[in-house]
N, CA, C and O atoms as CSV, one atom per row, in Angstrom:
chain,resi,resn,atom,element,x,y,z
A,1,MET,N,N,-13.253,-35.481,-175.541
A,1,MET,CA,C,-14.485,-34.989,-175.331
A,1,MET,C,C,-14.064,-34.144,-174.324
A,1,MET,O,O,-13.487,-34.622,-173.347
A,2,THR,N,N,-14.320,-32.642,-174.440
A,2,THR,CA,C,-13.686,-30.899,-174.364
A,2,THR,C,C,-15.280,-30.609,-173.749
A,2,THR,O,O,-16.368,-30.516,-174.316
A,3,LEU,N,N,-14.967,-30.537,-172.671
A,3,LEU,CA,C,-15.987,-29.268,-171.521
A,3,LEU,C,C,-15.634,-28.331,-171.862
A,3,LEU,O,O,-14.638,-28.021,-172.514
A,4,ASN,N,N,-16.940,-27.417,-171.181
A,4,ASN,CA,C,-16.879,-26.381,-170.901
A,4,ASN,C,C,-16.647,-25.710,-169.668
A,4,ASN,O,O,-16.344,-26.714,-169.024
A,5,ASN,N,N,-16.553,-24.737,-168.809
A,5,ASN,CA,C,-15.891,-24.387,-167.645
A,5,ASN,C,C,-17.280,-25.070,-166.743
A,5,ASN,O,O,-17.302,-25.873,-165.810
A,6,ASP,N,N,-18.354,-24.376,-167.462
A,6,ASP,CA,C,-19.778,-24.547,-166.420
A,6,ASP,C,C,-20.043,-26.097,-166.277
A,6,ASP,O,O,-20.288,-26.578,-165.170
A,7,GLU,N,N,-19.981,-27.003,-167.617
A,7,GLU,CA,C,-20.081,-28.453,-167.742
A,7,GLU,C,C,-18.912,-29.077,-166.822
A,7,GLU,O,O,-19.212,-30.171,-166.343
A,8,CYS,N,N,-17.714,-28.613,-166.508
A,8,CYS,CA,C,-16.809,-29.080,-165.934
A,8,CYS,C,C,-17.336,-29.386,-164.155
A,8,CYS,O,O,-17.082,-30.345,-163.427
A,9,ILE,N,N,-18.066,-28.257,-163.916
A,9,ILE,CA,C,-18.267,-27.703,-162.431
A,9,ILE,C,C,-19.559,-28.461,-162.002
A,9,ILE,O,O,-19.993,-28.743,-160.885
A,10,THR,N,N,-20.105,-28.733,-163.457
A,10,THR,CA,C,-21.604,-30.027,-163.352
A,10,THR,C,C,-20.995,-31.118,-163.028
A,10,THR,O,O,-21.218,-31.849,-162.064
A,11,LEU,N,N,-20.159,-31.228,-163.911
A,11,LEU,CA,C,-19.819,-32.826,-163.992
A,11,LEU,C,C,-19.290,-33.021,-162.029
A,11,LEU,O,O,-20.030,-33.667,-161.287
A,12,LEU,N,N,-17.956,-32.354,-161.471
A,12,LEU,CA,C,-17.823,-32.111,-160.249
A,12,LEU,C,C,-18.582,-32.300,-159.467
A,12,LEU,O,O,-18.343,-32.992,-158.477
A,13,GLU,N,N,-19.794,-31.690,-159.714
A,13,GLU,CA,C,-20.656,-31.828,-158.245
A,13,GLU,C,C,-21.305,-32.995,-158.689
A,13,GLU,O,O,-21.686,-33.566,-157.667
A,14,GLN,N,N,-21.680,-33.747,-159.832
A,14,GLN,CA,C,-22.235,-34.932,-159.927
A,14,GLN,C,C,-21.564,-35.851,-159.182
A,14,GLN,O,O,-22.088,-36.539,-158.305
A,15,ILE,N,N,-19.855,-35.899,-159.664
A,15,ILE,CA,C,-18.985,-37.004,-158.710
A,15,ILE,C,C,-18.596,-36.518,-156.935
A,15,ILE,O,O,-18.486,-37.130,-155.873
A,16,ARG,N,N,-18.504,-35.359,-157.294
A,16,ARG,CA,C,-18.857,-34.874,-155.446
A,16,ARG,C,C,-19.740,-35.286,-154.403
A,16,ARG,O,O,-19.540,-36.016,-153.433
A,17,TRP,N,N,-20.748,-34.680,-154.788
A,17,TRP,CA,C,-21.743,-34.855,-154.041
A,17,TRP,C,C,-23.209,-35.288,-155.100
A,17,TRP,O,O,-24.239,-34.669,-154.834
A,18,GLY,N,N,-23.264,-36.296,-156.226
A,18,GLY,CA,C,-24.119,-36.805,-156.336
A,18,GLY,C,C,-25.416,-35.799,-157.030
A,18,GLY,O,O,-26.581,-36.139,-157.235
A,19,GLY,N,N,-24.770,-34.478,-157.298
A,19,GLY,CA,C,-26.233,-33.508,-157.713
A,19,GLY,C,C,-26.356,-32.713,-156.315
A,19,GLY,O,O,-26.699,-31.540,-156.457
A,20,LYS,N,N,-26.174,-33.072,-155.206
A,20,LYS,CA,C,-26.809,-32.155,-153.845
A,20,LYS,C,C,-25.978,-31.853,-153.074
A,20,LYS,O,O,-25.597,-32.452,-152.068
A,21,PRO,N,N,-25.547,-30.592,-153.649
A,21,PRO,CA,C,-24.674,-29.607,-152.548
A,21,PRO,C,C,-24.333,-30.069,-151.133
A,21,PRO,O,O,-25.252,-30.323,-150.354
A,22,LYS,N,N,-23.271,-30.170,-150.823
A,22,LYS,CA,C,-23.072,-30.534,-149.436
A,22,LYS,C,C,-21.848,-29.751,-148.314
A,22,LYS,O,O,-20.728,-30.261,-148.282
A,23,CYS,N,N,-22.048,-28.906,-147.709
A,23,CYS,CA,C,-21.235,-27.819,-147.622
A,23,CYS,C,C,-19.867,-28.351,-146.909
A,23,CYS,O,O,-20.064,-29.376,-146.257
A,24,PRO,N,N,-18.482,-27.863,-146.892
A,24,PRO,CA,C,-17.326,-28.537,-147.249
A,24,PRO,C,C,-17.194,-28.265,-145.680
A,24,PRO,O,O,-16.399,-29.115,-145.279
A,25,TYR,N,N,-17.687,-27.316,-144.400
A,25,TYR,CA,C,-17.549,-26.594,-143.537
A,25,TYR,C,C,-18.166,-27.380,-142.404
A,25,TYR,O,O,-17.413,-27.783,-141.518
A,26,CYS,N,N,-19.647,-27.676,-142.331
A,26,CYS,CA,C,-20.295,-27.835,-141.908
A,26,CYS,C,C,-20.887,-29.697,-141.691
A,26,CYS,O,O,-21.009,-30.416,-140.700
A,27,GLY,N,N,-21.122,-29.897,-143.125
A,27,GLY,CA,C,-21.649,-31.299,-143.816
A,27,GLY,C,C,-23.027,-31.183,-144.301
A,27,GLY,O,O,-23.628,-31.974,-145.029
A,28,SER,N,N,-23.455,-30.045,-143.777
A,28,SER,CA,C,-25.020,-29.970,-144.128
A,28,SER,C,C,-25.252,-29.608,-145.814
A,28,SER,O,O,-24.587,-28.762,-146.410
A,29,THR,N,N,-26.100,-30.256,-146.295
A,29,THR,CA,C,-26.706,-30.369,-147.322
A,29,THR,C,C,-28.142,-29.013,-147.487
A,29,THR,O,O,-28.824,-28.587,-148.419
A,30,LYS,N,N,-28.070,-28.827,-146.489
A,30,LYS,CA,C,-29.170,-27.172,-146.418
A,30,LYS,C,C,-28.573,-26.539,-146.723
A,30,LYS,O,O,-27.656,-26.070,-146.049
A,31,ALA,N,N,-28.941,-26.147,-148.309
A,31,ALA,CA,C,-27.753,-24.744,-148.882
A,31,ALA,C,C,-28.581,-24.246,-149.714
A,31,ALA,O,O,-29.389,-25.054,-150.171
A,32,THR,N,N,-28.696,-22.656,-150.244
A,32,THR,CA,C,-28.922,-21.797,-151.208
A,32,THR,C,C,-28.155,-21.755,-152.608
A,32,THR,O,O,-26.964,-21.492,-152.440
A,33,ALA,N,N,-28.387,-21.876,-153.470
A,33,ALA,CA,C,-27.990,-21.374,-154.770
A,33,ALA,C,C,-27.839,-19.990,-154.920
A,33,ALA,O,O,-28.748,-19.195,-154.681
A,34,TYR,N,N,-26.650,-19.657,-155.332
A,34,TYR,CA,C,-26.215,-17.797,-155.948
A,34,TYR,C,C,-27.076,-18.086,-157.399
A,34,TYR,O,O,-26.944,-19.063,-158.136
A,35,LYS,N,N,-27.939,-17.001,-157.561
A,35,LYS,CA,C,-27.949,-16.682,-159.075
A,35,LYS,C,C,-27.153,-17.005,-160.283
A,35,LYS,O,O,-27.176,-17.581,-161.370
A,36,SER,N,N,-26.014,-15.886,-158.983
A,36,SER,CA,C,-25.178,-14.824,-160.611
A,36,SER,C,C,-23.981,-15.779,-160.277
A,36,SER,O,O,-23.086,-14.979,-160.549
A,37,GLU,N,N,-23.311,-16.921,-159.880
A,37,GLU,CA,C,-22.265,-17.908,-159.793
A,37,GLU,C,C,-22.520,-18.895,-159.282
A,37,GLU,O,O,-23.512,-19.096,-158.581
A,38,ARG,N,N,-21.363,-19.944,-159.645
A,38,ARG,CA,C,-21.592,-21.334,-159.119
A,38,ARG,C,C,-21.476,-22.088,-157.543
A,38,ARG,O,O,-21.147,-23.229,-157.221
A,39,ARG,N,N,-21.839,-21.080,-156.866
A,39,ARG,CA,C,-21.399,-21.009,-155.625
A,39,ARG,C,C,-22.928,-21.111,-154.622
A,39,ARG,O,O,-23.835,-20.459,-155.140
A,40,TYR,N,N,-23.263,-21.707,-153.508
A,40,TYR,CA,C,-23.767,-22.180,-152.578
A,40,TYR,C,C,-23.749,-20.989,-150.871
A,40,TYR,O,O,-22.878,-20.429,-150.205
A,41,HIS,N,N,-24.565,-21.061,-150.845
A,41,HIS,CA,C,-24.504,-20.460,-149.315
A,41,HIS,C,C,-25.201,-21.535,-148.240
A,41,HIS,O,O,-26.237,-22.033,-148.681
A,42,CYS,N,N,-24.892,-21.880,-147.199
A,42,CYS,CA,C,-24.758,-22.980,-146.150
A,42,CYS,C,C,-25.648,-22.088,-145.081
A,42,CYS,O,O,-25.326,-21.038,-144.524
A,43,ASN,N,N,-26.872,-22.848,-144.975
A,43,ASN,CA,C,-27.786,-22.214,-144.168
A,43,ASN,C,C,-27.739,-22.966,-142.960
A,43,ASN,O,O,-28.673,-22.702,-142.204
A,44,GLU,N,N,-26.857,-23.907,-142.508
A,44,GLU,CA,C,-26.561,-24.265,-141.253
A,44,GLU,C,C,-25.380,-23.472,-140.325
A,44,GLU,O,O,-25.460,-23.183,-139.131
A,45,CYS,N,N,-24.210,-23.204,-141.302
A,45,CYS,CA,C,-23.262,-22.419,-140.964
A,45,CYS,C,C,-22.893,-20.999,-140.779
A,45,CYS,O,O,-22.308,-20.386,-139.886
A,46,PHE,N,N,-23.699,-20.508,-142.494
A,46,PHE,CA,C,-23.909,-19.732,-142.912
A,46,PHE,C,C,-22.572,-19.024,-144.029
A,46,PHE,O,O,-22.612,-17.906,-144.542
A,47,THR,N,N,-21.731,-19.803,-144.144
A,47,THR,CA,C,-21.101,-20.124,-144.717
A,47,THR,C,C,-20.894,-19.649,-146.562
A,47,THR,O,O,-22.047,-19.537,-146.980
A,48,SER,N,N,-19.938,-19.364,-147.677
A,48,SER,CA,C,-20.479,-19.859,-148.841
A,48,SER,C,C,-19.164,-20.048,-149.546
A,48,SER,O,O,-18.147,-19.355,-149.536
A,49,TYR,N,N,-19.505,-21.361,-150.264
A,49,TYR,CA,C,-18.834,-22.600,-150.857
A,49,TYR,C,C,-18.778,-22.438,-152.363
A,49,TYR,O,O,-19.178,-21.422,-152.931
A,50,SER,N,N,-18.252,-23.508,-152.992
A,50,SER,CA,C,-17.795,-24.255,-154.721
A,50,SER,C,C,-17.923,-25.441,-154.439
A,50,SER,O,O,-17.931,-25.789,-153.258
A,51,VAL,N,N,-18.035,-26.224,-155.332
A,51,VAL,CA,C,-17.877,-27.460,-155.246
A,51,VAL,C,C,-15.994,-27.494,-155.292
A,51,VAL,O,O,-15.900,-28.695,-155.036
A,52,THR,N,N,-14.951,-27.166,-155.392
A,52,THR,CA,C,-13.962,-27.100,-155.548
A,52,THR,C,C,-13.104,-26.881,-153.707
A,52,THR,O,O,-11.957,-27.189,-153.384
A,53,VAL,N,N,-13.958,-26.397,-153.042
A,53,VAL,CA,C,-13.415,-26.156,-152.007
A,53,VAL,C,C,-12.995,-27.261,-151.331
A,53,VAL,O,O,-13.794,-28.172,-151.550
A,54,GLY,N,N,-12.144,-27.590,-150.637
A,54,GLY,CA,C,-11.633,-29.293,-149.794
A,54,GLY,C,C,-11.187,-30.072,-151.090
A,54,GLY,O,O,-11.548,-31.246,-150.999
A,55,THR,N,N,-10.491,-29.794,-152.320
A,55,THR,CA,C,-10.523,-30.274,-153.699
A,55,THR,C,C,-8.938,-29.825,-153.451
A,55,THR,O,O,-8.426,-29.037,-152.656
A,56,LEU,N,N,-8.430,-30.631,-154.424
A,56,LEU,CA,C,-7.197,-30.257,-154.992
A,56,LEU,C,C,-7.442,-29.458,-156.359
A,56,LEU,O,O,-6.559,-29.402,-157.215
A,57,PHE,N,N,-8.460,-28.956,-156.487
A,57,PHE,CA,C,-8.735,-27.659,-157.515
A,57,PHE,C,C,-9.237,-26.400,-156.614
A,57,PHE,O,O,-9.512,-25.298,-157.087
A,58,HIS,N,N,-9.305,-26.727,-155.328
A,58,HIS,CA,C,-9.463,-25.343,-154.612
A,58,HIS,C,C,-8.321,-24.567,-154.762
A,58,HIS,O,O,-7.233,-25.108,-154.955
A,59,LYS,N,N,-8.494,-22.869,-154.667
A,59,LYS,CA,C,-7.572,-22.081,-154.937
A,59,LYS,C,C,-6.911,-22.057,-155.690
A,59,LYS,O,O,-5.808,-21.611,-155.377
A,60,THR,N,N,-7.085,-22.463,-157.032
A,60,THR,CA,C,-6.079,-22.603,-158.202
A,60,THR,C,C,-6.565,-21.587,-159.177
A,60,THR,O,O,-7.545,-20.895,-158.898
A,61,HIS,N,N,-5.918,-21.458,-160.330
A,61,HIS,CA,C,-6.483,-20.339,-161.491
A,61,HIS,C,C,-6.023,-21.262,-162.477
A,61,HIS,O,O,-5.766,-20.887,-163.621
A,62,VAL,N,N,-5.892,-22.563,-162.068
A,62,VAL,CA,C,-6.091,-23.012,-163.723
A,62,VAL,C,C,-7.590,-24.195,-164.182
A,62,VAL,O,O,-8.195,-25.110,-163.623
A,63,GLU,N,N,-7.646,-23.542,-165.385
A,63,GLU,CA,C,-9.161,-23.535,-165.610
A,63,GLU,C,C,-9.111,-25.818,-164.778
A,63,GLU,O,O,-8.223,-26.663,-164.663
A,64,LEU,N,N,-10.863,-25.758,-164.411
A,64,LEU,CA,C,-11.061,-26.979,-164.944
A,64,LEU,C,C,-10.924,-28.031,-165.812
A,64,LEU,O,O,-10.681,-29.158,-165.381
A,65,GLN,N,N,-11.076,-27.756,-167.218
A,65,GLN,CA,C,-10.795,-28.353,-168.699
A,65,GLN,C,C,-9.565,-28.920,-168.318
A,65,GLN,O,O,-9.463,-30.146,-168.262
A,66,LYS,N,N,-8.056,-27.743,-167.889
A,66,LYS,CA,C,-7.152,-28.198,-167.825
A,66,LYS,C,C,-6.529,-29.749,-166.961
A,66,LYS,O,O,-5.814,-30.674,-167.348
A,67,TRP,N,N,-7.200,-29.453,-165.680
A,67,TRP,CA,C,-7.435,-30.155,-164.309
A,67,TRP,C,C,-7.747,-31.407,-164.713
A,67,TRP,O,O,-7.045,-32.343,-164.331
A,68,PHE,N,N,-9.186,-31.687,-165.805
A,68,PHE,CA,C,-9.092,-32.686,-165.394
A,68,PHE,C,C,-8.485,-33.468,-167.005
A,68,PHE,O,O,-8.840,-34.627,-167.221
A,69,LEU,N,N,-7.934,-33.024,-167.642
A,69,LEU,CA,C,-7.111,-33.729,-168.923
A,69,LEU,C,C,-5.448,-33.752,-168.339
A,69,LEU,O,O,-4.599,-34.232,-169.092
A,70,ALA,N,N,-5.025,-33.213,-166.966
A,70,ALA,CA,C,-4.084,-33.687,-166.375
A,70,ALA,C,C,-3.815,-34.506,-166.026
A,70,ALA,O,O,-2.870,-35.227,-166.347
A,71,ILE,N,N,-5.009,-34.688,-164.838
A,71,ILE,CA,C,-5.879,-36.128,-164.303
A,71,ILE,C,C,-5.441,-37.155,-165.044
A,71,ILE,O,O,-4.473,-37.910,-164.957
A,72,ARG,N,N,-6.591,-37.007,-165.999
A,72,ARG,CA,C,-6.508,-38.476,-167.052
A,72,ARG,C,C,-4.949,-38.459,-167.715
A,72,ARG,O,O,-4.818,-39.458,-168.422
A,73,LEU,N,N,-3.557,-37.503,-167.695
A,73,LEU,CA,C,-2.449,-37.957,-168.514
A,73,LEU,C,C,-1.820,-38.487,-167.323
A,73,LEU,O,O,-1.230,-39.544,-167.550
A,74,VAL,N,N,-1.751,-38.005,-165.886
A,74,VAL,CA,C,-1.107,-38.470,-164.778
A,74,VAL,C,C,-1.339,-40.282,-164.721
A,74,VAL,O,O,-0.475,-41.157,-164.777
A,75,LEU,N,N,-3.306,-40.455,-164.552
A,75,LEU,CA,C,-3.539,-41.234,-163.980
A,75,LEU,C,C,-3.427,-42.645,-165.206
A,75,LEU,O,O,-3.516,-43.837,-164.914
A,76,ASN,N,N,-3.199,-42.023,-166.683
A,76,ASN,CA,C,-3.256,-42.917,-167.888
A,76,ASN,C,C,-1.449,-43.128,-167.927
A,76,ASN,O,O,-1.082,-44.289,-168.111
A,77,SER,N,N,-0.705,-42.405,-167.817
A,77,SER,CA,C,0.578,-42.451,-168.535
A,77,SER,C,C,1.415,-43.187,-167.125
A,77,SER,O,O,1.699,-42.927,-165.956
A,78,PRO,N,N,1.610,-44.573,-168.444
A,78,PRO,CA,C,2.316,-45.811,-167.278
A,78,PRO,C,C,3.402,-45.537,-166.709
A,78,PRO,O,O,3.515,-45.987,-165.569
A,79,GLY,N,N,4.633,-44.678,-167.303
A,79,GLY,CA,C,6.046,-44.523,-166.594
A,79,GLY,C,C,5.751,-42.988,-166.171
A,79,GLY,O,O,6.659,-42.181,-166.371
A,80,GLY,N,N,4.493,-42.518,-165.576
A,80,GLY,CA,C,4.248,-41.170,-165.092
A,80,GLY,C,C,4.545,-40.089,-166.309
A,80,GLY,O,O,5.509,-40.275,-167.051
A,81,VAL,N,N,3.759,-39.068,-166.459
A,81,VAL,CA,C,3.953,-38.122,-167.762
A,81,VAL,C,C,5.160,-36.996,-166.834
A,81,VAL,O,O,5.219,-37.098,-165.609
A,82,SER,N,N,5.896,-36.151,-167.452
A,82,SER,CA,C,6.944,-35.613,-167.370
A,82,SER,C,C,6.076,-34.110,-166.903
A,82,SER,O,O,4.986,-33.815,-167.392
A,83,VAL,N,N,6.713,-33.360,-165.993
A,83,VAL,CA,C,6.523,-31.907,-166.115
A,83,VAL,C,C,6.373,-30.816,-167.637
A,83,VAL,O,O,5.545,-29.993,-168.028
A,84,ARG,N,N,7.286,-31.207,-168.003
A,84,ARG,CA,C,7.479,-30.642,-169.609
A,84,ARG,C,C,6.342,-31.529,-170.418
A,84,ARG,O,O,5.394,-30.992,-170.991
A,85,GLN,N,N,6.535,-32.791,-170.395
A,85,GLN,CA,C,5.243,-33.478,-171.534
A,85,GLN,C,C,3.758,-32.447,-171.041
A,85,GLN,O,O,3.170,-31.648,-171.770
A,86,LEU,N,N,3.483,-32.740,-169.805
A,86,LEU,CA,C,2.258,-32.158,-169.327
A,86,LEU,C,C,1.816,-30.907,-169.327
A,86,LEU,O,O,0.610,-30.659,-169.296
A,87,ALA,N,N,3.055,-29.666,-169.375
A,87,ALA,CA,C,2.823,-28.267,-169.444
A,87,ALA,C,C,2.645,-28.003,-171.014
A,87,ALA,O,O,2.159,-26.996,-171.529
A,88,LYS,N,N,3.145,-29.125,-171.645
A,88,LYS,CA,C,3.234,-28.932,-172.913
A,88,LYS,C,C,1.884,-29.563,-173.749
A,88,LYS,O,O,1.697,-29.033,-174.844
A,89,GLU,N,N,1.151,-30.383,-173.449
A,89,GLU,CA,C,-0.104,-30.913,-173.796
A,89,GLU,C,C,-1.228,-30.722,-173.107
A,89,GLU,O,O,-2.299,-31.255,-173.398
A,90,ILE,N,N,-1.039,-29.937,-172.136
A,90,ILE,CA,C,-2.156,-28.751,-170.875
A,90,ILE,C,C,-2.120,-27.371,-171.652
A,90,ILE,O,O,-3.180,-26.857,-172.010
A,91,GLY,N,N,-0.903,-26.775,-171.910
A,91,GLY,CA,C,-0.803,-25.239,-172.251
A,91,GLY,C,C,-0.475,-24.180,-170.738
A,91,GLY,O,O,-0.892,-23.064,-170.428
A,92,VAL,N,N,0.425,-25.117,-170.075
A,92,VAL,CA,C,0.746,-24.337,-168.893
A,92,VAL,C,C,2.099,-24.333,-168.461
A,92,VAL,O,O,2.391,-25.528,-168.428
A,93,ASN,N,N,3.371,-23.490,-168.013
A,93,ASN,CA,C,4.224,-23.653,-167.966
A,93,ASN,C,C,4.980,-24.365,-167.420
A,93,ASN,O,O,4.177,-25.172,-166.953
A,94,LYS,N,N,5.841,-24.667,-167.139
A,94,LYS,CA,C,6.566,-25.761,-166.238
A,94,LYS,C,C,6.317,-25.631,-164.794
A,94,LYS,O,O,5.995,-26.640,-164.166
A,95,ASN,N,N,6.456,-24.254,-164.076
A,95,ASN,CA,C,6.024,-24.566,-162.664
A,95,ASN,C,C,4.649,-24.673,-162.159
A,95,ASN,O,O,4.325,-24.914,-160.997
A,96,THR,N,N,3.769,-24.437,-163.306
A,96,THR,CA,C,2.562,-24.758,-163.031
A,96,THR,C,C,2.437,-26.678,-163.065
A,96,THR,O,O,2.001,-27.523,-162.284
A,97,ALA,N,N,2.765,-26.690,-163.753
A,97,ALA,CA,C,2.606,-28.134,-164.604
A,97,ALA,C,C,3.279,-29.399,-162.808
A,97,ALA,O,O,2.752,-30.325,-162.191
A,98,ALA,N,N,4.203,-28.879,-162.723
A,98,ALA,CA,C,4.753,-29.116,-161.447
A,98,ALA,C,C,4.244,-29.585,-160.407
A,98,ALA,O,O,4.086,-30.651,-159.812
A,99,TYR,N,N,3.889,-27.834,-160.297
A,99,TYR,CA,C,2.647,-27.778,-159.363
A,99,TYR,C,C,1.037,-28.686,-159.255
A,99,TYR,O,O,0.451,-28.753,-158.174
A,100,MET,N,N,0.677,-29.101,-160.066
A,100,MET,CA,C,-0.590,-29.744,-160.854
A,100,MET,C,C,-0.294,-31.233,-160.664
A,100,MET,O,O,-1.164,-32.040,-160.338
A,101,ILE,N,N,1.118,-31.583,-160.911
A,101,ILE,CA,C,1.337,-32.866,-160.738
A,101,ILE,C,C,1.537,-33.116,-159.460
A,101,ILE,O,O,1.082,-34.170,-159.014
A,102,ALA,N,N,2.175,-32.316,-158.685
A,102,ALA,CA,C,2.242,-32.641,-157.053
A,102,ALA,C,C,1.020,-32.739,-156.741
A,102,ALA,O,O,0.596,-33.836,-156.376
A,103,ARG,N,N,0.058,-31.482,-156.818
A,103,ARG,CA,C,-1.617,-31.979,-155.717
A,103,ARG,C,C,-2.489,-33.194,-156.708
A,103,ARG,O,O,-3.512,-33.718,-156.267
A,104,ILE,N,N,-2.008,-33.492,-157.886
A,104,ILE,CA,C,-2.646,-34.630,-158.236
A,104,ILE,C,C,-2.367,-35.926,-157.703
A,104,ILE,O,O,-3.324,-36.698,-157.773
A,105,ARG,N,N,-1.381,-36.356,-157.219
A,105,ARG,CA,C,-0.370,-37.056,-156.689
A,105,ARG,C,C,-1.050,-37.141,-155.112
A,105,ARG,O,O,-1.827,-38.038,-154.785
A,106,GLU,N,N,-0.689,-36.234,-154.366
A,106,GLU,CA,C,-1.161,-35.952,-152.987
A,106,GLU,C,C,-2.702,-36.411,-153.176
A,106,GLU,O,O,-3.076,-37.372,-152.504
A,107,ALA,N,N,-3.577,-35.808,-154.011
A,107,ALA,CA,C,-5.198,-35.949,-153.915
A,107,ALA,C,C,-5.377,-37.599,-154.033
A,107,ALA,O,O,-6.247,-38.222,-153.424
A,108,ILE,N,N,-4.080,-38.383,-155.212
A,108,ILE,CA,C,-4.374,-39.924,-155.212
A,108,ILE,C,C,-4.259,-40.671,-153.908
A,108,ILE,O,O,-4.809,-41.748,-153.680
A,109,ALA,N,N,-3.238,-39.776,-152.795
A,109,ALA,CA,C,-2.765,-40.367,-151.695
A,109,ALA,C,C,-4.344,-40.036,-150.952
A,109,ALA,O,O,-5.197,-40.897,-150.738
A,110,ASP,N,N,-4.470,-38.540,-150.630
A,110,ASP,CA,C,-5.658,-37.810,-150.061
A,110,ASP,C,C,-6.895,-37.973,-150.571
A,110,ASP,O,O,-7.605,-37.195,-149.934
A,111,GLU,N,N,-7.578,-38.573,-151.395
A,111,GLU,CA,C,-8.562,-38.533,-151.878
A,111,GLU,C,C,-8.740,-39.395,-153.037
A,111,GLU,O,O,-8.940,-39.196,-154.235
A,112,PRO,N,N,-8.599,-40.446,-152.272
A,112,PRO,CA,C,-8.590,-41.811,-153.726
A,112,PRO,C,C,-10.178,-41.793,-154.008
A,112,PRO,O,O,-10.054,-41.115,-155.029
A,113,GLN,N,N,-11.231,-41.945,-153.945
A,113,GLN,CA,C,-12.195,-42.278,-154.190
A,113,GLN,C,C,-12.872,-41.235,-155.214
A,113,GLN,O,O,-13.546,-41.676,-156.145
A,114,LEU,N,N,-12.637,-39.430,-154.986
A,114,LEU,CA,C,-12.262,-38.564,-155.845
A,114,LEU,C,C,-11.565,-39.066,-157.019
A,114,LEU,O,O,-12.291,-39.599,-157.859
A,115,ILE,N,N,-10.539,-39.024,-157.221
A,115,ILE,CA,C,-9.729,-39.289,-158.322
A,115,ILE,C,C,-9.827,-40.583,-158.553
A,115,ILE,O,O,-8.958,-41.028,-159.302
A,116,LYS,N,N,-10.807,-41.524,-158.047
A,116,LYS,CA,C,-11.185,-43.055,-158.951
A,116,LYS,C,C,-12.374,-42.602,-159.390
A,116,LYS,O,O,-12.912,-43.505,-160.031
A,117,ARG,N,N,-13.001,-41.689,-159.352
A,117,ARG,CA,C,-14.149,-41.418,-160.381
A,117,ARG,C,C,-14.024,-40.886,-161.488
A,117,ARG,O,O,-14.697,-41.048,-162.506
A,118,PHE,N,N,-12.721,-39.917,-161.203
A,118,PHE,CA,C,-12.519,-39.614,-162.595
A,118,PHE,C,C,-11.584,-39.944,-163.482
A,118,PHE,O,O,-11.188,-39.345,-164.482
A,119,ALA,N,N,-11.218,-41.150,-162.921
A,119,ALA,CA,C,-10.781,-42.240,-163.447
A,119,ALA,C,C,-11.626,-43.303,-164.845
A,119,ALA,O,O,-11.343,-43.784,-165.942
A,120,GLU,N,N,-12.832,-43.216,-163.842
A,120,GLU,CA,C,-14.082,-44.138,-164.337
A,120,GLU,C,C,-14.903,-43.112,-165.607
A,120,GLU,O,O,-15.502,-43.582,-166.575
A,121,ILE,N,N,-14.793,-42.105,-165.400
A,121,ILE,CA,C,-15.469,-41.171,-166.603
A,121,ILE,C,C,-14.713,-40.585,-167.763
A,121,ILE,O,O,-15.240,-39.959,-168.682
A,122,GLN,N,N,-13.393,-40.852,-167.637
A,122,GLN,CA,C,-12.866,-40.442,-168.711
A,122,GLN,C,C,-11.962,-41.635,-169.398
A,122,GLN,O,O,-11.367,-41.427,-170.455
């Protein structure tokens, strides 16, 4: 199942928020969606945010499709996936693959519920 970026964002919003945006800074659910991009404006603390803020996907330039595939490979590889293998599978360089594996492992420890939901859908 291959998703485009918008479908990945919609899926992530459903997994993380149940479809109702929640500000990662103040926790408010009072938000206004920007028309031109997949971001929200918090009407409580007046910050702008997207669904990736505060997750392993935040401030990365790797497409969400590649992240989702990487999570699936890391979770479903019995002996673990190597950096070279991940790089080849998702089409990134070795440094990016190593960075992604490190962030996924960190997220398994820090955000187990989020990662668990990814395991359930994939």
